[in-house]
PAZAPA-4460 file (N, C-alpha, C; in steps of 0.05 Angstrom, whole numbers, plus 32768, in hexadecimal, padded with zeros to 4 digits):
% residues 271
    n_x    n_y    n_z   ca_x   ca_y   ca_z    c_x    c_y    c_z   seq   type   mol
   827F   86C7   747C   8297   86D6   747A   82AB   86C7   7468     1      M     A
   82AD   86AD   746B   82C0   869D   745B   82B8   869D   743E     2      K     A
   829E   869C   7439   8294   869C   741D   829A   86B7   7410     3      R     A
   8297   86CD   741E   829C   86E8   7413   82B9   86EB   740C     4      K     A
   82CB   86E1   741E   82E8   86E3   7419   82F0   86D3   7401     5      F     A
   82E6   86BB   73FE   82ED   86AA   73E7   82E4   86B7   73CD     6      S     A
   82CD   86C4   73CD   82C3   86D1   73B5   82D5   86E9   73AD     7      H     A
   82DE   86F8   73C0   82F0   870F   73BB   830A   8705   73B0     8      I     A
   8316   86F1   73BD   8330   86E6   73B4   832E   86DB   7398     9      A     A
   8319   86CD   7391   8316   86C2   7376   8313   86D8   7361    10      F     A
   8304   86ED   7368   8300   8703   7356   831B   8711   7350    11      S     A
   832B   8715   7366   8344   8723   7363   8357   8713   7351    12      L     A
   8359   86F9   7356   836A   86E7   7346   8362   86E7   7329    13      L     A
   8348   86E7   7324   833E   86E7   7308   8346   8701   72FA    14      A     A
   8344   8717   7309   834B   8731   72FD   8368   8732   72F6    15      L     A
   837A   8728   7307   8396   8729   7302   839D   8718   72E9    16      L     A
   8391   8700   72E7   8397   86EF   72D1   838D   86FB   72B7    17      I     A
   8375   8706   72B9   8369   8712   72A1   837A   8729   7296    18      A     A
   8387   8738   72A7   8397   874E   729E   83B4   8746   7299    19      N     A
   83BB   872D   729B   83D6   8724   7295   83EB   872C   72AA    20      G     A
   83E2   8730   72C2   83F5   8739   72D7   83FF   8722   72E8    21      Y     A
   83F2   870C   72E8   83F9   86F7   72FB   83F6   86DB   72EF    22      S     A
   8409   86CB   72F5   8407   86AE   72ED   840E   869E   7305    23      T     A
   83FE   868A   730B   8402   8679   7322   8409   865D   7319    24      I     A
   8420   8653   7322   8428   8638   731A   8438   862C   7331    25      S     A
   842E   8617   733D   843B   860B   7353   8440   861F   736A    26      N     A
   842B   862E   7370   842C   8642   7386   843F   8659   7380    27      A     A
   8445   865E   7367   8456   8675   735F   8444   868B   7353    28      Q     A
   844B   86A4   7359   843B   86BB   7350   844D   86CF   7343    29      V     A
   8445   86D9   732C   8454   86EE   731E   8441   8704   7317    30      K     A
   844A   871D   731C   843B   8735   7316   844C   8746   7303    31      I     A
   8440   8750   72ED   844E   8762   72DC   8452   8756   72C0    32      G     A
   8469   875D   72B4   846F   8755   7298   8475   8737   7297    33      N     A
   8470   872B   7280   8477   870F   727A   846C   86FD   7290    34      N     A
   8452   86FD   7295   8446   86EE   72AC   844A   86D0   72AA    35      P     A
   844F   86C6   7292   8453   86A8   7290   8470   86A0   7293    36      T     A
   8483   86B3   7294   849F   86AD   7297   84A6   86B0   72B4    37      L     A
   84A7   8699   72C2   84AB   869A   72DF   84C8   8692   72E7    38      L     A
   84D2   86A0   72FB   84EC   8698   7306   84E7   8680   7318    39      N     A
   84F4   8669   7313   84EE   8651   7323   84F4   8653   7340    40      P     A
   8504   8667   7348   850C   866A   7364   84FB   867D   7373    41      S     A
   84E8   868A   7366   84D8   869F   7373   84BC   8696   7378    42      A     A
   84B2   869B   7390   8496   8695   7396   8485   86AD   738D    43      I     A
   8491   86C5   738D   8484   86DD   7383   8498   86ED   7373    44      L     A
   8490   86F4   735A   84A2   8703   7348   8493   871B   733E    45      E     A
   84A0   8732   733D   8495   874A   7333   84A7   8754   731D    46      V     A
   849D   8759   7305   84AD   8762   72EF   84A1   877A   72E1    47      E     A
   84B1   878F   72DE   84A7   87A7   72CF   84C0   87B7   72C7    48      S     A
   84BD   87C5   72B1   84D2   87D7   72A8   84CD   87F4   72AE    49      T     A
   84B5   87FA   72B8   84AF   8816   72BD   849E   881B   72D6    50      N     A
   849D   8806   72E7   848D   8809   7300   849D   87FD   7317    51      K     A
   8496   8805   732F   84A3   87FA   7347   848F   87EF   735B    52      G     A
   8499   87E6   7371   8488   87DC   7387   8485   87F2   739C    53      I     A
   846D   87F9   73A2   8468   880E   73B6   8461   8801   73D1    54      L     A
   8474   8804   73E4   8470   87F8   73FE   845E   880A   7410    55      L     A
   8453   87FF   7425   8443   880F   7437   8454   8826   7443    56      P     A
   8449   883E   7443   8456   8855   744E   844C   8859   746B    57      R     A
   845F   8856   747E   8457   8855   749A   8468   8869   74AA    58      V     A
   845C   8876   74BD   846B   8889   74CE   8474   887A   74E8    59      A     A
   848D   8872   74E8   8498   8864   7500   849C   8877   7517    60      L     A
   849F   886C   752F   84A3   887C   7547   84C0   887A   7550    61      V     A
   84CB   8862   7551   84E6   885E   755A   84EF   8842   7551    62      A     A
   8509   883E   754E   8513   8823   7546   8509   880C   7558    63      P     A
   8507   8812   7571   84FF   87FD   7584   84E1   87FA   7588    64      S     A
   84D1   880B   757A   84B4   880B   757D   84A7   8802   7564    65      N     A
   8496   87EC   7564   848A   87E3   754C   8474   87F5   7541    66      P     A
   846A   8808   7551   8454   8819   7549   845B   8828   752F    67      A     A
   8447   882D   751E   842A   8828   7522   8422   880B   751C    68      P     A
   8435   87F9   7517   842E   87DD   7514   8428   87D1   752F    69      L     A
   841A   87BA   7530   8413   87AE   7549   842B   87A1   7557    70      A     A
   843F   8799   7547   8456   878B   7553   846B   8787   753D    71      G     A
   8483   877E   7546   8498   8779   7533   8494   875D   7526    72      F     A
   8497   875D   750C   8496   8744   74FD   84AF   8742   74EC    73      V     A
   84C0   872F   74F2   84D9   872D   74E4   84D5   872B   74C6    74      S     A
   84E3   873C   74B7   84E1   873C   749A   84CD   8750   748F    75      G     A
   84BF   875F   74A1   84AC   8773   7498   84BA   878B   748D    76      M     A
   84B2   8794   7475   84BE   87AC   7468   84A9   87C2   7467    77      F     A
   84B1   87DB   746C   84A0   87F2   7469   84B1   880A   7460    78      I     A
   84A4   881F   7457   84B2   8838   7451   84AA   884B   7467    79      Y     A
   84BE   8854   7477   84B8   8867   748D   84B7   8883   7482    80      N     A
   84A3   8892   748B   84A0   88AE   7483   84A6   88C2   7499    81      T     A
   84AC   88B8   74B1   84B0   88CA   74C8   84CD   88D1   74CB    82      A     A
   84D2   88E8   74D9   84ED   88F1   74E0   84ED   88F7   74FE    83      T     A
   84FE   88E8   750D   8501   88ED   7529   851F   88ED   7530    84      T     A
   8526   88ED   754A   8542   88ED   7552   8550   88D3   754A    85      D     A
   8540   88BE   7546   854D   88A4   7542   8546   8897   7527    86      S     A
   8533   88A2   7518   852C   8897   74FE   8529   88AD   74E9    87      I     A
   852D   88A6   74D0   852A   88B8   74BA   851A   88AA   74A4    88      T     A
   850E   88B9   7492   84FF   88AC   747C   8510   8899   746C    89      P     A
   8505   8882   7466   8513   886E   7456   8507   8853   7459    90      G     A
   8514   883F   744D   850B   8824   744D   8515   8816   7467    91      L     A
   8502   880A   7476   8509   87FC   748F   84FE   87DF   748E    92      Y     A
   850B   87CE   749D   8501   87B3   74A0   8503   87AB   74BD    93      Y     A
   84F2   8799   74C6   84F2   878F   74E2   8502   8776   74E4    94      A     A
   8515   8776   74F7   8526   875E   74FA   851D   874E   7513    95      E     A
   8506   8754   751E   84FB   8745   7534   84F6   8755   754D    96      G     A
   8509   8767   7553   8506   8777   756B   8509   8795   7566    97      T     A
   8510   879D   754E   8513   87B9   7547   8512   87BD   7529    98      K     A
   850F   87D7   7522   8510   87DF   7505   852C   87E5   74FD    99      W     A
   8535   87DC   74E6   854F   87E2   74DC   854B   87F0   74C1   100      L     A
   855B   8806   74BD   8559   8814   74A4   856A   8807   748F   101      R     A
   8560   8805   7477   856F   87FB   7460   857D   8812   7453   102      V     A
   8598   8812   7454   85A8   8828   7449   85B2   881F   742D   103      N     A
   85AA   882D   7419   85B3   8827   73FE   85CF   8832   73F9   104      A     A
   85DF   8823   73EA   85FA   882D   73E3   85F8   8846   73D2   105      A     A
   8609   885A   73D8   8609   8873   73C9   8626   887D   73C9   106      D     A
   8632   887D   73B1   864E   8885   73AF   8652   88A2   73B5   107      T     A
   863E   88B2   73B6   8641   88CE   73BD   8642   88D2   73DB   108      S     A
   863D   88BD   73EA   863D   88BF   7407   8623   88C9   7412   109      G     A
   860E   88CB   7402   85F4   88D6   740B   85E5   88C3   741D   110      G     A
   85E9   88A9   741B   85DB   8896   742B   85ED   887E   7430   111      S     A
   85F5   887A   7448   8606   8863   744F   8624   886B   744D   112      G     A
   8633   8860   745F   8650   8865   745F   865E   8850   744D   113      W     A
   866F   8859   743B   867B   8848   7428   8696   883D   7431   114      Q     A
   869D   8825   7427   86B6   8819   742F   86CE   8827   7422   115      L     A
   86C9   8836   740D   86DE   8844   73FF   86DF   8862   7406   116      T     A
   86D0   886A   741B   86D0   8886   7423   86B7   8894   741A   117      G     A
   86B3   88AC   7425   869A   88BB   7420   86A1   88D8   7418   118      N     A
   8690   88E4   7409   8692   8900   7402   8679   890F   7409   119      T     A
   867A   8929   740A   8663   8939   740F   8659   8938   742C   120      G     A
   866B   892F   743F   8663   892F   745B   8661   894B   7466   121      T     A
   8651   894E   747C   864E   8968   7488   864A   8963   74A6   122      S     A
   8643   8979   74B4   8640   8977   74D1   8629   8965   74D9   123      A     A
   8617   8960   74C6   8600   894F   74CD   8606   8931   74C8   124      T     A
   861C   892B   74BB   8623   890F   74B7   8634   8904   74CE   125      N     A
   862F   88EC   74D5   863F   88E0   74EB   863F   88C2   74E9   126      F     A
   8653   88B5   74F4   8655   8899   74F6   864F   8892   7513   127      L     A
   8639   8884   7519   8633   887E   7534   8616   8877   7537   128      G     A
   860B   887B   7550   85F0   8874   7556   85DF   888D   755B   129      T     A
   85C5   888A   7557   85B3   88A1   755B   85A1   889C   7573   130      A     A
   85A8   8888   7584   8599   8883   759C   85AD   887D   75B3   131      D     A
   85A3   8871   75C8   85B5   886C   75DF   85C5   8852   75DD   132      M     A
   85C7   8848   75C5   85D7   882F   75C1   85F4   8836   75BF   133      A     A
   8606   8825   75C8   8623   8829   75C5   862C   8824   75A9   134      P     A
   8645   882B   75A3   8651   8826   7588   8669   8814   758C   135      L     A
   866A   87FF   757C   867F   87EB   757E   868E   87E9   7563   136      S     A
   86A9   87E9   7565   86BA   87E5   754D   86C9   87CB   7551   137      I     A
   86C8   87BA   753D   86D4   879F   753F   86E8   879A   7528   138      K     A
   86FB   8788   752D   870B   877D   7518   870D   875F   751E   139      T     A
   870B   874F   7509   870C   8732   750B   86F6   8729   751F   140      N     A
   86DF   8736   751D   86C7   8730   752E   86CC   8734   754C   141      S     A
   86E1   8742   7553   86E6   8748   756F   86E6   8765   7574   142      T     A
   86D7   876E   7588   86D4   878A   758E   86EF   8796   7597   143      E     A
   86F7   87AC   758A   8710   87B9   7591   870B   87D4   759E   144      R     A
   86F6   87E2   7596   86F0   87FC   75A1   86D2   87FE   75A7   145      L     A
   86CC   8808   75BF   86B0   8809   75C8   86AB   8825   75D2   146      H     A
   8696   8832   75C7   868D   884C   75D0   8672   8849   75DD   147      I     A
   8671   8850   75F7   8658   884D   7605   8644   8863   75FD   148      T     A
   862B   885F   7606   8616   8873   75FF   861D   888F   760A   149      A     A
   862C   8890   7620   8633   88AB   762B   864D   88B6   7620   150      N     A
   8659   88A7   760C   8671   88B2   75FE   868B   88A9   7609   151      G     A
   868C   8898   761D   86A5   888E   7627   86B0   8879   7614   152      W     A
   86CB   8879   7610   86D8   8868   75FD   86E9   8853   760B   153      I     A
   86E4   883A   7603   86F4   8824   760E   8703   8816   75F7   154      G     A
   871E   8814   75F9   872E   8805   75E6   8737   87EC   75F4   155      I     A
   872E   87D5   75EA   8734   87BB   75F7   8721   87B5   760E   156      G     A
   870D   87C6   7613   86F9   87C1   7628   86DF   87CE   761F   157      T     A
   86C9   87C1   7625   86AF   87CC   761F   86A1   87D8   7637   158      N     A
   86B0   87DB   764D   86A5   87E8   7665   86B8   87FE   766F   159      T     A
   86BE   8812   765F   86D1   8827   7668   86C7   8835   7681   160      P     A
   86D9   883B   7693   86D2   8848   76AC   86DA   8866   76AC   161      A     A
   86E2   8870   7694   86EA   888C   7691   86E4   8894   7674   162      A     A
   86E9   88AD   766E   86E5   88B7   7653   86F5   88A7   763F   163      A     A
   870D   889D   7647   871D   888C   7636   872B   8877   7648   164      L     A
   8727   885E   7642   8734   8848   7650   8740   8835   763C   165      Q     A
   875A   8830   7640   8769   881E   762E   8772   8805   763E   166      I     A
   876A   87EE   7634   8773   87D5   7640   8789   87CA   762F   167      K     A
   87A1   87CE   7636   87B8   87C6   7626   87CE   87DB   7627   168      G     A
   87E2   87D9   7617   87F8   87EB   7618   87F2   8804   7607   169      Q     A
   87FE   881A   760F   87FA   8834   7601   8815   883E   75F8   170      L     A
   8817   8845   75DE   8830   8850   75D3   882A   886C   75C9   171      V     A
   883A   8880   75D0   8838   889B   75C6   8852   88A3   75BB   172      I     A
   8853   88AC   75A2   886C   88B4   7596   8869   88D1   758B   173      D     A
   887F   88DB   7580   8880   88F6   7575   8878   890B   7589   174      S     A
   8883   8909   75A1   887D   891C   75B6   8890   8934   75B5   175      L     A
   8886   894B   75BB   8897   8963   75BD   88A6   8964   75D8   176      N     A
   88BD   8970   75D8   88CC   8972   75F2   88BC   8981   7607   177      P     A
   88BF   8979   7620   88B0   8985   7636   88C1   8999   7645   178      G     A
   88B4   89A6   7658   88C1   89BA   766A   88BB   89B1   7687   179      N     A
   88D0   89A9   7695   88CC   899F   76B0   88C3   89B5   76C3   180      T     A
   88C6   89CE   76BC   88BF   89E4   76CE   88A1   89EA   76CC   181      A     A
   8894   89E4   76B4   8878   89EC   76B1   8866   89D5   76AA   182      T     A
   8871   89BF   769E   8860   89A9   7695   8859   8997   76AC   183      D     A
   8846   8985   76A7   883E   8971   76BA   8846   8955   76B0   184      S     A
   884A   8943   76C2   884F   8927   76BC   8836   8916   76C1   185      L     A
   8832   8901   76B1   881B   88EF   76B5   8824   88D8   76C6   186      L     A
   8815   88D2   76DB   881A   88BC   76ED   8800   88AA   76ED   187      V     A
   8804   8891   76F4   87ED   887E   76F3   87E8   8874   770F   188      V     A
   87CE   8875   7717   87C6   8869   7731   87C6   884B   772E   189      N     A
   87D7   883C   773D   87D8   881F   773A   87BF   8811   7741   190      P     A
   87AD   881E   7751   8795   8811   775A   8780   880E   7744   191      A     A
   877B   8824   7735   8766   8824   7721   8770   882B   7705   192      D     A
   878B   8831   7702   8796   8837   76E8   8790   8853   76DE   193      G     A
   8784   8864   76EF   877E   887F   76E6   8797   8890   76E3   194      R     A
   8798   88A0   76CE   87AF   88B1   76C8   87AA   88CD   76D6   195      V     A
   87BF   88D6   76E3   87BD   88F0   76F0   87D6   8901   76E9   196      K     A
   87D4   891B   76ED   87EA   892D   76E6   87F7   8937   7700   197      A     A
   8811   8939   7700   8820   8945   7716   8834   8959   770A   198      V     A
   883C   896C   7719   8850   8980   7710   886B   8972   770B   199      S     A
   8876   8977   76F3   888F   896B   76EC   88A5   8975   76FF   200      A     A
   88A5   898F   7706   88B9   899A   7718   88B7   898E   7733   201      L     A
   889E   898B   773D   889A   8980   7758   88A1   8962   7758   202      G     A
   889B   8954   7742   88A1   8938   7741   88BF   8933   7742   203      F     A
   88CE   8942   7731   88EB   893F   7730   88F8   8946   774A   204      V     A
   88ED   895C   7757   88F9   8964   7770   88F4   894F   7786   205      S     A
   88DD   8942   7784   88D6   892E   7798   88E5   8914   7796   206      G     A
   88F0   890E   777F   88FE   88F4   777C   891C   88F7   7779   207      V     A
   8927   890F   777F   8943   8912   777D   894E   8921   7796   208      R     A
   8967   891C   779B   8974   892B   77B1   898C   8939   77A4   209      K     A
   8991   8952   77AE   89A6   8962   77A3   89B8   896B   77B9   210      K     A
   89D2   896B   77B3   89E6   8974   77C7   89FA   8986   77B9   211      L     A
   89FE   899F   77C3   8A11   89B1   77B7   8A29   89B4   77CB   212      D     A
   8A41   89B3   77BF   8A5A   89B3   77CF   8A6E   89C6   77C2   213      I     A
   8A7D   89D5   77D2   8A94   89E4   77C8   8AAD   89D3   77CE   214      V     A
   8ABA   89CA   77B9   8AD1   89B8   77BC   8AEA   89C6   77C6   215      A     A
   8AFA   89B5   77D3   8B15   89BF   77DC   8B29   89B6   77C7   216      T     A
   8B41   89C1   77C9   8B56   89BA   77B6   8B5C   899C   77B7   217      A     A
   8B5B   898E   77A1   8B62   8972   779F   8B4C   895F   77A8   218      G     A
   8B34   8969   77B0   8B1F   8958   77BA   8B14   8947   77A3   219      Q     A
   8B10   892D   77A9   8B04   891A   7796   8AED   890A   77A2   220      T     A
   8AEC   8908   77BD   8AD7   88F8   77CA   8AC0   890A   77D3   221      I     A
   8AA7   8903   77CC   8A90   8913   77D4   8A7A   8900   77DF   222      F     A
   8A6E   8909   77F5   8A59   88FA   7801   8A3F   88FE   77F1   223      T     A
   8A30   88E8   77ED   8A17   88EA   77DD   8A00   88F2   77F0   224      T     A
   89EA   88FD   77E4   89D4   8905   77F5   89C7   88EE   7805   225      P     A
   89C5   88D6   77F8   89BA   88BF   7806   89CB   88A7   7800   226      V     A
   89C6   8890   780C   89D4   8878   7807   89D1   8870   77EA   227      T     A
   89E7   8867   77DE   89E7   8860   77C2   89DB   8844   77BE   228      I     A
   89C6   8843   77AE   89BA   8829   77A6   89BF   8823   7789   229      T     A
   89C4   8838   7779   89C8   8834   775C   89D9   884C   7753   230      D     A
   89F2   8846   774A   8A04   885C   7742   89F9   886A   7729   231      A     A
   89E8   885D   7719   89DD   886A   7702   89C9   8880   7708   232      N     A
   89C0   8881   7722   89AE   8895   772A   89BC   88AE   7736   233      K     A
   89D6   88AF   7733   89E5   88C6   773E   89F2   88D5   7727   234      I     A
   89F1   88F0   7728   89FE   8901   7715   8A10   8914   7725   235      S     A
   8A29   8917   771B   8A3D   8928   7728   8A45   893F   7715   236      L     A
   8A41   8957   771F   8A47   896F   770E   8A5E   897F   771C   237      Y     A
   8A71   8987   770B   8A87   8999   7715   8A86   89B3   7705   238      R     A
   8A7F   89C8   7713   8A7B   89E2   7706   8A67   89E1   76EE   239      N     A
   8A52   89D1   76F3   8A3D   89CF   76DF   8A42   89BA   76C9   240      G     A
   8A59   89AD   76CA   8A5F   8999   76B5   8A5D   897D   76C1   241      V     A
   8A4F   896B   76B3   8A4C   8950   76BD   8A67   8941   76BB   242      L     A
   8A70   8935   76D1   8A8A   8926   76D1   8A85   890A   76DB   243      I     A
   8A98   88F8   76D4   8A96   88DC   76DC   8A9F   88D8   76F9   244      S     A
   8A97   88C2   7704   8A9E   88BB   7720   8A9D   889D   7723   245      F     A
   8AA7   8894   773A   8AA4   8878   7742   8A9A   8878   775E   246      T     A
   8A8D   8861   7766   8A82   885F   7781   8A99   8859   7794   247      V     A
   8A9B   886A   77A8   8AB1   8866   77BC   8AA7   8856   77D4   248      N     A
   8A8F   885B   77DD   8A83   884C   77F3   8A64   884E   77F0   249      S     A
   8A55   8841   7802   8A38   8843   77FF   8A2D   885F   7801   250      P     A
   8A3D   8872   780B   8A33   888D   780E   8A46   88A2   7802   251      T     A
   8A58   889A   77F1   8A6B   88AD   77E5   8A73   88A5   77C9   252      S     A
   8A7B   88B9   77B9   8A85   88B3   779E   8AA0   88C1   779B   253      I     A
   8AB0   88B8   7787   8ACA   88C4   7782   8ACA   88CF   7765   254      E     A
   8AD0   88EA   7763   8AD1   88F6   7748   8AE9   88EC   7739   255      A     A
   8AE7   88ED   771E   8AFD   88E2   770D   8B15   88F4   770E   256      E     A
   8B12   890D   7714   8B29   891F   7716   8B26   8930   772F   257      I     A
   8B3D   8938   773A   8B3D   8948   7752   8B33   8964   774C   258      A     A
   8B26   8970   7760   8B1A   898A   775D   8B2E   89A0   7765   259      C     A
   8B29   89B7   775B   8B39   89CE   7765   8B29   89DC   777B   260      A     A
   8B37   89EB   778B   8B29   89FA   77A0   8B14   8A0C   7795   261      A     A
   8AFC   8A0B   77A1   8AE6   8A1C   7799   8AD5   8A10   7783   262      G     A
   8ADC   89F9   7778   8ACA   89ED   7764   8AAE   89E7   7770   263      D     A
   8A9A   89ED   7760   8A7E   89E8   7769   8A76   89CC   7761   264      E     A
   8A70   89BB   7774   8A68   89A0   7770   8A4A   899C   7776   265      I     A
   8A3C   8990   7764   8A20   8989   7768   8A1C   896C   7763   266      R     A
   8A0F   895F   7777   8A08   8942   7774   89EA   8940   7774   267      I     A
   89E0   8934   775F   89C2   892E   775D   89BE   8910   775E   268      I     A
   89AE   8908   7771   89AA   88EB   7774   898C   88E5   7773   269      Q     A
   8984   88D4   7760   8968   88CC   775E   8962   88B6   7772   270      L     A
   894A   88B6   777D   8943   88A2   7791   8936   888A   7783   271      L     A
***
């Protein structure tokens, strides 16, 4: 067997040299044009102006499956011909544990996402994964946004416990005015940070006390709904107009001007 192999190898080498396709010097090999002009840094050089290198055409199964090869060999290149949910035809190489597709730069956006933007995108184009792997976005080599395989998004965390979880402060601007009679307020559960909605009308009614009084002539002192803890939480209205007052006692306030008989007084006190 060894003798037969040596004979074949010698015959092949002689054929290449005879046709001017290969020159061997210090374990360097060149195939193609100018066989005697070797690049000193190349162990194998291929030169041609009208021909290319045809790699093995293989139908892969999945990125994590070496088949139809026997196993993963780091640095192995093939041209995949199969189309599945996770792979498409193109040039692939093995990085040791999986196949990775080589995406060539294309300014039209046809292959690979460009740093300067893409054109010609459609419903079939997407930025993300085609398997059950998560998607990570980093800046300065630190993960900032993490999308799990089931689509949950974590900002500042890679283990979101809801469809969206933010670890850090949240700022929302440019909000439209709300309606306390129909809108809801967002409240946060202190135990797990989950955001919930409550009726704005019910919330306001639950945290305030209201007292309506018909004033007598010259009346200035009015009892508050509850004990005063903060004067800034009290509003005094006279016939629907907000008026100033001073604290008279822990349970009463004094209006800045005396009332006339029959004035409608309303005191609203936040708890």
